[in-house]
C-alpha positions as CSV (number, residue, x, y, z in Angstrom):
1,X,19.5,12.5,-16.6
2,X,15.8,13.3,-15.9
3,X,14.4,11.6,-12.9
4,X,12.3,8.5,-13.5
5,X,8.5,8.5,-13.0
6,X,8.4,4.6,-12.7
7,X,11.1,2.6,-11.3
8,X,11.1,-1.2,-11.9
9,X,13.7,-3.9,-10.9
10,X,15.0,-3.8,-14.5
11,X,16.0,-0.2,-14.0
12,X,17.7,-1.0,-10.8
13,X,19.8,-4.0,-12.0
14,X,21.7,-1.6,-14.4
15,X,23.0,0.7,-11.4
16,X,26.3,-0.1,-10.0
17,X,26.3,-1.5,-6.3
18,X,26.3,1.3,-3.8
19,X,25.1,3.8,-6.3
20,X,22.1,6.1,-6.4
21,X,19.1,6.5,-8.6
22,X,16.9,9.6,-8.8
23,X,13.0,9.4,-9.3
24,X,10.6,12.1,-9.6
25,X,8.3,13.3,-6.7
26,X,5.5,10.9,-6.5
27,X,7.1,8.4,-8.8
28,X,5.9,4.7,-8.8
29,X,8.5,2.3,-7.3
30,X,7.8,-1.4,-7.6
31,X,8.3,-3.6,-4.6
32,X,10.9,-5.8,-6.7
33,X,12.8,-2.5,-7.4
34,X,13.0,-1.7,-3.7
35,X,14.1,-5.1,-3.0
36,X,16.8,-5.2,-5.6
37,X,18.0,-1.6,-4.5
38,X,18.2,-2.9,-0.8
39,X,20.0,-6.0,-1.7
40,X,22.7,-4.1,-3.7
41,X,23.0,-1.1,-1.4
42,X,21.6,1.3,-4.1
43,X,19.9,4.6,-2.7
44,X,16.6,5.6,-4.2
45,X,15.9,9.3,-3.7
46,X,12.8,11.4,-4.7
47,X,13.6,14.8,-6.3
48,X,11.3,17.6,-5.2
49,X,11.4,21.2,-6.4
50,X,13.5,22.5,-3.6
51,X,15.1,19.4,-2.0
52,X,16.1,15.6,-2.3
53,X,14.2,13.5,0.2
54,X,15.0,10.0,1.3
55,X,12.6,7.1,0.4
56,X,12.9,5.4,3.8
57,X,9.5,4.6,5.3
58,X,8.9,3.3,8.8
59,X,8.6,-0.5,8.6
60,X,5.5,-0.5,10.7
61,X,3.5,2.3,9.2
62,X,-0.1,2.1,8.0
63,X,-2.4,4.4,6.2
64,X,-5.9,4.1,7.5
65,X,-9.2,5.5,6.0
66,X,-12.8,4.8,5.9
67,X,-16.2,6.2,4.7
68,X,-19.2,6.7,7.1
69,X,-20.1,3.1,6.8
70,X,-16.6,1.9,7.9
71,X,-16.0,4.8,10.4
72,X,-17.1,3.0,13.6
73,X,-14.8,0.0,12.9
74,X,-12.1,2.2,11.7
75,X,-11.9,3.9,15.1
76,X,-11.8,0.5,16.9
77,X,-9.2,-0.8,14.5
78,X,-7.1,2.3,15.0
79,X,-6.9,1.7,18.7
80,X,-6.1,-1.9,18.0
81,X,-3.2,-1.1,15.5
82,X,-1.6,1.5,17.8
83,X,-2.2,0.0,21.3
84,X,-1.7,-3.7,20.6
85,X,0.2,-4.0,17.4
86,X,2.3,-1.0,18.0
87,X,2.0,0.5,14.5
88,X,2.5,4.1,13.4
89,X,-1.0,5.0,12.0
90,X,-1.8,7.8,9.6
91,X,-5.6,8.3,9.7
92,X,-7.1,10.0,6.6
93,X,-10.7,10.0,8.0
94,X,-13.6,10.3,7.8
95,X,-14.0,11.4,11.4
96,X,-17.8,10.9,12.0
97,X,-20.6,9.1,10.5
98,X,-22.0,11.9,8.3
99,X,-22.3,10.5,4.7
100,X,-19.2,11.0,2.4
101,X,-18.0,9.3,-0.7
102,X,-15.7,6.2,-0.3
103,X,-13.6,6.9,-3.5
104,X,-12.3,10.0,-1.8
105,X,-10.9,8.1,1.2
106,X,-9.7,5.1,-0.8
107,X,-7.7,7.5,-2.9
108,X,-6.1,9.2,0.1
109,X,-4.9,5.9,1.6
110,X,-3.8,4.5,-1.7
111,X,-1.9,7.6,-2.7
112,X,0.0,7.7,0.6
113,X,1.1,4.1,-0.1
114,X,2.0,4.6,-3.6
115,X,4.1,7.7,-2.7
116,X,5.9,5.5,0.0
117,X,4.8,7.6,2.8
118,X,3.3,4.6,4.5
119,X,4.4,1.0,3.9
120,X,0.6,-0.4,3.9
121,X,-2.8,0.8,3.8
122,X,-6.2,-0.4,5.3
123,X,-9.6,1.0,4.1
124,X,-13.1,0.3,5.3
125,X,-16.5,0.9,3.9
126,X,-19.6,-0.8,4.1
127,X,-18.7,-3.8,2.1
128,X,-15.1,-3.1,1.0
129,X,-15.9,-3.6,-2.6
130,X,-16.0,0.1,-3.8
131,X,-12.9,1.1,-1.9
132,X,-10.9,-1.8,-3.5
133,X,-12.1,-0.6,-6.9
134,X,-11.1,3.0,-6.2
135,X,-7.7,2.2,-4.6
136,X,-6.6,-0.1,-7.4
137,X,-7.0,2.8,-9.9
138,X,-3.9,4.4,-8.3
139,X,-0.6,3.3,-10.0
140,X,1.5,1.0,-7.8
141,X,-1.4,-0.2,-5.6
142,X,-2.4,-3.8,-5.3
143,X,-5.6,-3.6,-3.0
144,X,-7.3,-6.6,-1.8
145,X,-10.6,-7.2,-0.5
146,X,-10.4,-9.8,2.2
147,X,-13.2,-11.4,4.2
148,X,-11.3,-13.9,6.4
149,X,-7.8,-14.9,7.5
150,X,-7.3,-17.3,4.6
151,X,-7.8,-14.5,1.8
152,X,-5.7,-12.1,3.9
153,X,-2.7,-14.5,4.0
154,X,-3.2,-15.3,0.3
155,X,-3.3,-11.7,-0.7
156,X,0.1,-11.1,0.9
157,X,1.9,-14.4,0.3
158,X,0.8,-14.7,-3.4
159,X,-0.1,-11.3,-4.5
160,X,2.0,-9.0,-2.3
161,X,-1.1,-6.7,-1.6
162,X,-0.1,-3.4,-0.2
163,X,-3.7,-2.2,0.6
164,X,-6.3,-4.1,2.6
165,X,-10.1,-3.3,2.0
166,X,-12.6,-4.5,4.6
167,X,-16.3,-4.5,4.9
168,X,-17.0,-2.6,8.1
169,X,-20.6,-3.7,8.2
170,X,-20.0,-7.3,7.3
171,X,-17.7,-8.4,10.3
172,X,-17.5,-8.3,14.1
173,X,-14.7,-6.4,15.6
174,X,-13.0,-9.6,16.6
175,X,-13.2,-11.0,13.1
176,X,-11.7,-7.7,11.6
177,X,-8.9,-7.9,14.1
178,X,-8.1,-11.5,13.1
179,X,-8.2,-10.5,9.3
180,X,-6.0,-7.4,9.8
181,X,-3.5,-9.4,12.1
182,X,-3.1,-12.2,9.5
183,X,-2.7,-9.7,6.6
184,X,-0.1,-7.7,8.4
185,X,2.0,-10.7,9.7
186,X,2.1,-12.6,6.4
187,X,5.1,-12.1,4.2
188,X,5.3,-12.0,0.5
189,X,6.4,-15.4,-0.7
190,X,8.5,-14.2,-3.7
191,X,9.8,-16.9,-6.1
192,X,7.2,-17.9,-8.6
193,X,4.8,-15.3,-7.1
194,X,7.2,-12.5,-7.9
195,X,7.0,-13.3,-11.6
196,X,3.2,-13.0,-11.5
197,X,3.1,-9.8,-9.5
198,X,5.6,-8.3,-11.9
199,X,3.2,-9.2,-14.7
200,X,0.4,-7.4,-13.0
201,X,2.6,-4.3,-12.7
202,X,3.7,-4.6,-16.3
203,X,0.0,-4.5,-17.4
204,X,-0.5,-1.4,-15.4
205,X,2.5,0.2,-16.9
206,X,1.1,-0.1,-20.3
207,X,-1.7,2.4,-19.5
208,X,0.5,4.9,-17.6
209,X,0.8,8.2,-19.5
210,X,4.4,9.4,-20.2
């Protein structure tokens, strides 16, 4: 059987408990598919040209990126994530204040999360808007621009956001820390929210090329 490029919960429910399902390298795996597989002891593996790799991801891993407008706050948040929240951080840059294009860094962070290499992603630019737009073009990503703790919690509990975008020039460092902490510590509510998130992903799947 050819490895799948998109894996949904409906694909997983047809696999026997304790079984295994193969997906193509870089395949999109929905959160509900991962949850169903975990609940039923089903292994999900990525097939590459030369090897089979496990999809296990560190539970406390974060992809981090910013353009020049978000760079100063990115550096401060990176210290906070590592030293105070004890997270594993993969920094995609940029690494100074020289002008760069925010879509490039939003794409790198979003791609890392979509591939399952990091559990969640955080992107900063001047206002956070452009990075949200760019990240949401990557299949499997639900990027949310959050501007306070309430929107951060809502994006996780209701929408199961897996990428957070922030306006690095719009908030103080303490405000950004509060938003990031609320976002990272809020769990997806499931239940009625799962049905709605599934509908978001179903809309996306209509436009994926086979």
